[in-house]
C-alpha positions, -999 to +999 in steps of 0.1 A: +000+000+000+028+024+008+043+017-027+009+025-042+007+058-023+042+068-032+036+061-069+005+083-069+024+111-051+051+111-077+025+112-105+009+143-089+040+164-095+039+165-134+001+168-132+004+199-110+031+213-132+009+209-163-021+226-145+001+256-135+013+260-171-022+259-186-037+281-159-009+307-162-013+309-200-051+311-199-051+338-171-026+360-189-040+356-224-076+364-213-089+398-224-081+427-201-052+432-177-047+446-142-035+479-157-067+482-178-088+475-147-070+500-125-069+528-150-104+523-165-119+548-141-094+575-151-095+588-187-065+610-181-041+582-174-010+586-196+007+559-217+038+564-195+018+557-163+004+525-179+039+514-189+051+521-154+023+499-139+031+471-164+068+473-154+058+474-117+038+442-120+064+425-143+039+424-172+064+439-196+084+407-197+077+377-221+051+353-209+076+324-205+099+346-184+069+356-162+060+319-157+096+309-149+098+336-123+065+327-108+074+290-107+107+299-089+087+317-062+061+289-061+087+263-053+095+284-022+058+286-014+058+323-023+027+333-044+038+369-046+019+401-037-016+409-047-021+435-074-051+450-056-039+457-021-003+446-021-008+419+006+009+386+005-013+362-015-006+333+008-018+352+038-050+362+019-057+326+010-049+314+045-076+337+059-102+323+035-094+286+031-107+274+065-142+286+056-142+269+022-128+237+036-153+236+064-182+240+039-169+214+015-162+188+043-196+193+057-211+190+023-193+157+016-205+143+050-241+153+042-239+138+007-225+105+021-250+101+050-280+110+029-272+097-006-258+063+004-288+050+024-312+064-002-294+047-030-292+014-012-329+014-002-339+023-037-320-007-050-333-031-024-369-019-029-367-015-066-399-001-083-415+005-049-431+038-040-399+049-022-379+042-053-402+061-076-403+091-052-365+092-048-361+089-086-383+120-091-364+139-065-331+129-080-341+143-114-352+175-098-319+177-081-300+172-113-320+199-132-320+226-105-294+253-110-274+260-079-277+298-081-315+296-086-319+272-056-298+294-035-319+325-043-352+306-036-339+294-002-327+329+007-362+343-001-380+315+017-360+311+049-343+344+051-368+370+039-403+354+043-398+332+073-368+350+088-354+320+105-320+317+088-294+343+079-287+348+042-252+363+041-219+360+058-208+334+084-215+352+116-239+379+129-229+414+137-234+410+175-215+377+177-189+393+200-214+394+228-221+357+226-204+329+245-186+299+228-217+279+224-236+308+211-209+316+186-209+280+174-247+280+171-246+313+152-219+299+129-240+267+123-271+287+114-251+307+088-238+275+072-271+256+069-281+271+036-246+272+019-239+236+029-273+224+017-269+242-016-234+228-020-245+192-013-279+193-032-266+182-066-241+158-051-269+140-031-288+135-063-259+121-082-244+099-056-278+083-047-282+072-084-246+058-085-253+040-052-285+025-065-269+013-098-239-001-080-260-020-054-283-034-082-252-048-099-240-064-067-272-080-054-275-099-087-242-117-082-240-154-074-225-150-039-254-129-028-278-156-040-257-181-021-258-160+011-296-158+009-298-195+002-279-202+034-307-185+053-288-153+063-310-124+073-316-099+045-302-070+065-269-090+069-268-099+033-272-063+022-252-043+048-224-068+054-219-087+021-232-065-007-224-031+006-186-035+007-184-044-030-210-018-039-188+009-023-160+005-049-175+028-076-191+050-050-157+058-034-143+068-068-173+090-074-168+107-040-132+115-049-142+129-083-169+150-067-144+171-048-135+194-078-172+201-084-178+211-048-148+234-048-157+249-081-193+254-070-181+274-040-174+303-064-211+305-070-227+301-036-200+319-017-206+349-039-244+346-035-243+342+002-214+367+007-193+341+024-156+352+028-141+320+014-118+312-015-147+311-040-156+347-033-119+357-033-114+340-066-144+358-081-131+392-069-096+384-081-108+375-116-129+406-119-099+428-109-074+407-130-053+400-099-030+375-115-010+364-084-041+358-063-058+339-092-028+317-096-025+311-059-061+300-056-060+278-087-029+260-074-047+255-040-078+242-058-056+219-079-037+205-049-070+199-030-084+181-060-054+159-064-054+152-026-091+143-029-084+119-057-055+104-038-077+099-007-103+082-030-076+059-044-064+050-009-100+043+002-105+022-029-074+002-020-087-003+016-120-016+002-105-037-025-074-058-014-064-063-050-055-026-053-032-030-022-015-061-036-010-044-070+006-014-053+031-036-035+045-053-066 
């Protein structure tokens, strides 16, 4: 297993390098530049002032030179200074990443504890009323846009009912609350964002769980277990579930990029000070160092998510562990 993990870690290096090359090129070749954004409100900005700004930001150099210089700093974990406020990019990301990670971890937990039982029950009670209702709800989940769902929930629970906050991660008067009060306030602020983030994932994973479980319960060893007189609950939850988890684990790992990418939408809608909101603001202001820093963090988190999925796959299927040790 250690050899398998080491091999995957080595493979992550060229993948990450390729991601940085593509991202750097796309970001710098996109229309607009930091100089254009910063001087757009002043019609009297001279060409000399624009040239000085480009030189200050290092944009007057060839693109390959800019990338090599950025890569040299990145190896030292230095993402440079932000073009908008001059702050260290790594510090700006460090302030935002705990919120984004908390939302995504909670979303993954919610997806797993809801989608897995729903999918298994739908498979074991195929064509039942529960299966038909869950199928309809799944199609609704697939077809519902994230931003539209977020706006509807904000109107219902925040405006009309007034029972949940619709922006930020804490109330204005949170300083006057105790530890438990702050935790409760933080939890109330995260209910809507976490639900919106997990909504599509629940729909997708429940279908994958149902399909995987249907394939497993048709196998001969399941018929043999039933023929031996084992209780149905033991057949499903002990014998069938372990093999049904193999594709589900993979899907969970592959869902990490979607959750992180979706954070750009709902963090902006709910005004959550996370990496998604910072990324949106950086793109709009063409803050190249911050954009690159966030994209690298997203890429690393995605690769780590896939690695965790591979490790979990190996734990579930011994053949993966044996193959990694050869």
